[in-house]
Structure formats: C-alpha cells, structure tokens
PyMOL Python script that loads the backbone (N, CA, C, O; Angstrom):
from pymol import cmd

cmd.read_pdbstr("""\
ATOM      1  N   MET A   1       0.844  -1.208   0.000  1.00  0.00           N
ATOM      2  CA  MET A   1       0.000   0.000   0.000  1.00  0.00           C
ATOM      3  C   MET A   1       0.880   1.259   0.000  1.00  0.00           C
ATOM      4  O   MET A   1       0.593   2.216  -0.720  1.00  0.00           O
ATOM      5  N   ILE A   2       1.935   1.259   0.795  1.00  0.00           N
ATOM      6  CA  ILE A   2       2.820   2.434   0.831  1.00  0.00           C
ATOM      7  C   ILE A   2       3.516   2.612  -0.523  1.00  0.00           C
ATOM      8  O   ILE A   2       3.640   3.730  -1.024  1.00  0.00           O
ATOM      9  N   ALA A   3       3.967   1.499  -1.104  1.00  0.00           N
ATOM     10  CA  ALA A   3       4.648   1.581  -2.396  1.00  0.00           C
ATOM     11  C   ALA A   3       3.693   2.122  -3.459  1.00  0.00           C
ATOM     12  O   ALA A   3       4.089   2.911  -4.317  1.00  0.00           O
ATOM     13  N   PHE A   4       2.437   1.693  -3.394  1.00  0.00           N
ATOM     14  CA  PHE A   4       1.447   2.178  -4.359  1.00  0.00           C
ATOM     15  C   PHE A   4       1.265   3.691  -4.213  1.00  0.00           C
ATOM     16  O   PHE A   4       1.167   4.402  -5.214  1.00  0.00           O
ATOM     17  N   SER A   5       1.219   4.182  -2.976  1.00  0.00           N
ATOM     18  CA  SER A   5       1.047   5.621  -2.752  1.00  0.00           C
ATOM     19  C   SER A   5       2.232   6.397  -3.307  1.00  0.00           C
ATOM     20  O   SER A   5       2.057   7.441  -3.935  1.00  0.00           O
ATOM     21  N   VAL A   6       3.440   5.887  -3.074  1.00  0.00           N
ATOM     22  CA  VAL A   6       4.643   6.558  -3.579  1.00  0.00           C
ATOM     23  C   VAL A   6       4.607   6.584  -5.101  1.00  0.00           C
ATOM     24  O   VAL A   6       4.929   7.600  -5.716  1.00  0.00           O
ATOM     25  N   HIS A   7       4.216   5.470  -5.706  1.00  0.00           N
ATOM     26  CA  HIS A   7       4.165   5.409  -7.172  1.00  0.00           C
ATOM     27  C   HIS A   7       3.141   6.412  -7.705  1.00  0.00           C
ATOM     28  O   HIS A   7       3.383   7.081  -8.709  1.00  0.00           O
ATOM     29  N   LYS A   8       2.003   6.509  -7.028  1.00  0.00           N
ATOM     30  CA  LYS A   8       0.964   7.443  -7.479  1.00  0.00           C
ATOM     31  C   LYS A   8       1.446   8.891  -7.362  1.00  0.00           C
ATOM     32  O   LYS A   8       1.191   9.704  -8.250  1.00  0.00           O
ATOM     33  N   ILE A   9       2.139   9.212  -6.271  1.00  0.00           N
ATOM     34  CA  ILE A   9       2.648  10.576  -6.088  1.00  0.00           C
ATOM     35  C   ILE A   9       3.683  10.873  -7.181  1.00  0.00           C
ATOM     36  O   ILE A   9       3.687  11.962  -7.754  1.00  0.00           O
ATOM     37  N   ASP A  10       4.550   9.911  -7.465  1.00  0.00           N
ATOM     38  CA  ASP A  10       5.572  10.122  -8.487  1.00  0.00           C
ATOM     39  C   ASP A  10       4.917  10.379  -9.836  1.00  0.00           C
ATOM     40  O   ASP A  10       5.353  11.254 -10.584  1.00  0.00           O
ATOM     41  N   ARG A  11       3.868   9.620 -10.151  1.00  0.00           N
ATOM     42  CA  ARG A  11       3.178   9.802 -11.427  1.00  0.00           C
ATOM     43  C   ARG A  11       2.502  11.179 -11.473  1.00  0.00           C
ATOM     44  O   ARG A  11       2.522  11.843 -12.509  1.00  0.00           O
ATOM     45  N   ASP A  12       1.911  11.602 -10.368  1.00  0.00           N
ATOM     46  CA  ASP A  12       1.259  12.916 -10.331  1.00  0.00           C
ATOM     47  C   ASP A  12       2.287  14.030 -10.522  1.00  0.00           C
ATOM     48  O   ASP A  12       2.012  15.021 -11.199  1.00  0.00           O
ATOM     49  N   GLU A  13       3.462  13.870  -9.931  1.00  0.00           N
ATOM     50  CA  GLU A  13       4.490  14.899 -10.085  1.00  0.00           C
ATOM     51  C   GLU A  13       4.951  14.977 -11.534  1.00  0.00           C
ATOM     52  O   GLU A  13       5.175  16.066 -12.063  1.00  0.00           O
ATOM     53  N   LYS A  14       5.091  13.815 -12.176  1.00  0.00           N
ATOM     54  CA  LYS A  14       5.496  13.825 -13.589  1.00  0.00           C
ATOM     55  C   LYS A  14       4.427  14.492 -14.440  1.00  0.00           C
ATOM     56  O   LYS A  14       4.748  15.249 -15.356  1.00  0.00           O
ATOM     57  N   LEU A  15       3.161  14.220 -14.147  1.00  0.00           N
ATOM     58  CA  LEU A  15       2.068  14.828 -14.900  1.00  0.00           C
ATOM     59  C   LEU A  15       2.069  16.341 -14.701  1.00  0.00           C
ATOM     60  O   LEU A  15       1.889  17.096 -15.657  1.00  0.00           O
ATOM     61  N   THR A  16       2.272  16.784 -13.462  1.00  0.00           N
ATOM     62  CA  THR A  16       2.319  18.220 -13.188  1.00  0.00           C
ATOM     63  C   THR A  16       3.482  18.864 -13.925  1.00  0.00           C
ATOM     64  O   THR A  16       3.352  19.964 -14.464  1.00  0.00           O
ATOM     65  N   PHE A  17       4.626  18.175 -13.949  1.00  0.00           N
ATOM     66  CA  PHE A  17       5.795  18.703 -14.650  1.00  0.00           C
ATOM     67  C   PHE A  17       5.502  18.860 -16.139  1.00  0.00           C
ATOM     68  O   PHE A  17       5.883  19.858 -16.750  1.00  0.00           O
ATOM     69  N   ARG A  18       4.820  17.868 -16.720  1.00  0.00           N
ATOM     70  CA  ARG A  18       4.501  17.936 -18.145  1.00  0.00           C
ATOM     71  C   ARG A  18       3.539  19.080 -18.428  1.00  0.00           C
ATOM     72  O   ARG A  18       3.686  19.788 -19.424  1.00  0.00           O
ATOM     73  N   VAL A  19       2.554  19.262 -17.551  1.00  0.00           N
ATOM     74  CA  VAL A  19       1.586  20.353 -17.740  1.00  0.00           C
ATOM     75  C   VAL A  19       2.295  21.703 -17.627  1.00  0.00           C
ATOM     76  O   VAL A  19       2.039  22.612 -18.416  1.00  0.00           O
ATOM     77  N   THR A  20       3.181  21.826 -16.648  1.00  0.00           N
ATOM     78  CA  THR A  20       3.914  23.087 -16.468  1.00  0.00           C
ATOM     79  C   THR A  20       4.791  23.368 -17.677  1.00  0.00           C
ATOM     80  O   THR A  20       4.862  24.504 -18.148  1.00  0.00           O
ATOM     81  N   THR A  21       5.462  22.331 -18.181  1.00  0.00           N
ATOM     82  CA  THR A  21       6.327  22.507 -19.351  1.00  0.00           C
ATOM     83  C   THR A  21       5.504  22.927 -20.560  1.00  0.00           C
ATOM     84  O   THR A  21       5.903  23.820 -21.307  1.00  0.00           O
ATOM     85  N   ALA A  22       4.355  22.285 -20.755  1.00  0.00           N
ATOM     86  CA  ALA A  22       3.502  22.636 -21.901  1.00  0.00           C
ATOM     87  C   ALA A  22       3.010  24.075 -21.787  1.00  0.00           C
ATOM     88  O   ALA A  22       2.953  24.793 -22.785  1.00  0.00           O
ATOM     89  N   ALA A  23       2.659  24.496 -20.584  1.00  0.00           N
ATOM     90  CA  ALA A  23       2.164  25.865 -20.383  1.00  0.00           C
ATOM     91  C   ALA A  23       3.277  26.875 -20.671  1.00  0.00           C
ATOM     92  O   ALA A  23       3.036  27.881 -21.339  1.00  0.00           O
ATOM     93  N   SER A  24       4.480  26.623 -20.181  1.00  0.00           N
ATOM     94  CA  SER A  24       5.581  27.560 -20.422  1.00  0.00           C
ATOM     95  C   SER A  24       5.943  27.598 -21.906  1.00  0.00           C
ATOM     96  O   SER A  24       6.294  28.654 -22.431  1.00  0.00           O
ATOM     97  N   MET A  25       5.860  26.455 -22.580  1.00  0.00           N
ATOM     98  CA  MET A  25       6.143  26.429 -24.019  1.00  0.00           C
ATOM     99  C   MET A  25       5.114  27.273 -24.768  1.00  0.00           C
ATOM    100  O   MET A  25       5.461  28.000 -25.699  1.00  0.00           O
ATOM    101  N   ALA A  26       3.842  27.173 -24.357  1.00  0.00           N
ATOM    102  CA  ALA A  26       2.791  27.958 -25.007  1.00  0.00           C
ATOM    103  C   ALA A  26       3.028  29.451 -24.796  1.00  0.00           C
ATOM    104  O   ALA A  26       2.824  30.248 -25.711  1.00  0.00           O
ATOM    105  N   ILE A  27       3.457  29.829 -23.597  1.00  0.00           N
ATOM    106  CA  ILE A  27       3.737  31.242 -23.307  1.00  0.00           C
ATOM    107  C   ILE A  27       4.896  31.736 -24.170  1.00  0.00           C
ATOM    108  O   ILE A  27       4.828  32.821 -24.748  1.00  0.00           O
ATOM    109  N   VAL A  28       5.955  30.936 -24.255  1.00  0.00           N
ATOM    110  CA  VAL A  28       7.118  31.323 -25.063  1.00  0.00           C
ATOM    111  C   VAL A  28       6.713  31.469 -26.528  1.00  0.00           C
ATOM    112  O   VAL A  28       7.126  32.413 -27.201  1.00  0.00           O
ATOM    113  N   CYS A  29       5.899  30.526 -27.021  1.00  0.00           N
ATOM    114  CA  CYS A  29       5.469  30.584 -28.427  1.00  0.00           C
ATOM    115  C   CYS A  29       4.649  31.844 -28.683  1.00  0.00           C
ATOM    116  O   CYS A  29       4.833  32.501 -29.707  1.00  0.00           O
ATOM    117  N   SER A  30       3.747  32.188 -27.768  1.00  0.00           N
ATOM    118  CA  SER A  30       2.907  33.378 -27.971  1.00  0.00           C
ATOM    119  C   SER A  30       3.764  34.650 -27.939  1.00  0.00           C
ATOM    120  O   SER A  30       3.524  35.589 -28.699  1.00  0.00           O
ATOM    121  N   VAL A  31       4.760  34.667 -27.055  1.00  0.00           N
ATOM    122  CA  VAL A  31       5.644  35.839 -26.990  1.00  0.00           C
ATOM    123  C   VAL A  31       6.451  35.961 -28.277  1.00  0.00           C
ATOM    124  O   VAL A  31       6.607  37.060 -28.809  1.00  0.00           O
ATOM    125  N   LEU A  32       6.966  34.837 -28.780  1.00  0.00           N
ATOM    126  CA  LEU A  32       7.741  34.869 -30.028  1.00  0.00           C
ATOM    127  C   LEU A  32       6.858  35.304 -31.189  1.00  0.00           C
ATOM    128  O   LEU A  32       7.301  36.059 -32.054  1.00  0.00           O
ATOM    129  N   ASN A  33       5.616  34.836 -31.216  1.00  0.00           N
ATOM    130  CA  ASN A  33       4.699  35.241 -32.290  1.00  0.00           C
ATOM    131  C   ASN A  33       4.440  36.747 -32.229  1.00  0.00           C
ATOM    132  O   ASN A  33       4.370  37.417 -33.259  1.00  0.00           O
ATOM    133  N   ARG A  34       4.301  37.259 -31.025  1.00  0.00           N
ATOM    134  CA  ARG A  34       4.052  38.694 -30.867  1.00  0.00           C
ATOM    135  C   ARG A  34       5.264  39.499 -31.349  1.00  0.00           C
ATOM    136  O   ARG A  34       5.107  40.519 -32.021  1.00  0.00           O
ATOM    137  N   LEU A  35       6.459  39.043 -31.007  1.00  0.00           N
ATOM    138  CA  LEU A  35       7.675  39.744 -31.443  1.00  0.00           C
ATOM    139  C   LEU A  35       7.816  39.662 -32.958  1.00  0.00           C
ATOM    140  O   LEU A  35       8.249  40.622 -33.595  1.00  0.00           O
ATOM    141  N   ALA A  36       7.452  38.519 -33.537  1.00  0.00           N
ATOM    142  CA  ALA A  36       7.566  38.364 -34.994  1.00  0.00           C
ATOM    143  C   ALA A  36       6.594  39.306 -35.704  1.00  0.00           C
ATOM    144  O   ALA A  36       6.895  39.821 -36.781  1.00  0.00           O
ATOM    145  N   ARG A  37       5.431  39.528 -35.097  1.00  0.00           N
ATOM    146  CA  ARG A  37       4.441  40.406 -35.724  1.00  0.00           C
ATOM    147  C   ARG A  37       4.833  41.883 -35.595  1.00  0.00           C
ATOM    148  O   ARG A  37       4.526  42.694 -36.469  1.00  0.00           O
ATOM    149  N   HIS A  38       5.516  42.220 -34.492  1.00  0.00           N
ATOM    150  CA  HIS A  38       5.895  43.624 -34.270  1.00  0.00           C
ATOM    151  C   HIS A  38       7.404  43.709 -34.045  1.00  0.00           C
ATOM    152  O   HIS A  38       7.840  43.912 -32.912  1.00  0.00           O
ATOM    153  N   PRO A  39       8.207  43.560 -35.095  1.00  0.00           N
ATOM    154  CA  PRO A  39       9.671  43.582 -34.923  1.00  0.00           C
ATOM    155  C   PRO A  39      10.187  44.935 -34.452  1.00  0.00           C
ATOM    156  O   PRO A  39      11.284  45.017 -33.899  1.00  0.00           O
ATOM    157  N   SER A  40       9.403  46.014 -34.665  1.00  0.00           N
ATOM    158  CA  SER A  40       9.877  47.347 -34.269  1.00  0.00           C
ATOM    159  C   SER A  40       9.956  47.475 -32.752  1.00  0.00           C
ATOM    160  O   SER A  40      10.680  48.333 -32.245  1.00  0.00           O
ATOM    161  N   ARG A  41       9.212  46.622 -32.005  1.00  0.00           N
ATOM    162  CA  ARG A  41       9.242  46.720 -30.535  1.00  0.00           C
ATOM    163  C   ARG A  41      10.539  46.166 -29.967  1.00  0.00           C
ATOM    164  O   ARG A  41      10.887  46.463 -28.824  1.00  0.00           O
ATOM    165  N   MET A  42      11.253  45.375 -30.737  1.00  0.00           N
ATOM    166  CA  MET A  42      12.528  44.849 -30.255  1.00  0.00           C
ATOM    167  C   MET A  42      13.553  45.987 -30.261  1.00  0.00           C
ATOM    168  O   MET A  42      14.709  45.779 -29.893  1.00  0.00           O
TER     169      MET A  42
END
""", "prot")
cmd.dss("prot")
cmd.show_as("cartoon", "prot")
cmd.util.cbc("prot")
cmd.orient("prot")
C-alpha cells in the first residue's frame, strides 16, 4: 500500500511537470509570435 502511494505521487508529479512545461512552451510561443508580428518593438 505504501509503495502504491509513492508510485501514485511520483506519477502525479510527472504529470504536473509535463503540464507546467507545456504551459511555459505555449507562453514562449505566444511571446515569439508577438515579437515576430511587431519587430519594431525589439
């Protein structure tokens, strides 16, 4: 039972990490798109 709980927590942490990475990638992509559209702001 303890091993199962540890495994579940580890899986949840990996899922959270993937969600966080995807969110940061989306933010970076939107910022790059904005800079590409308005190069004069650089």
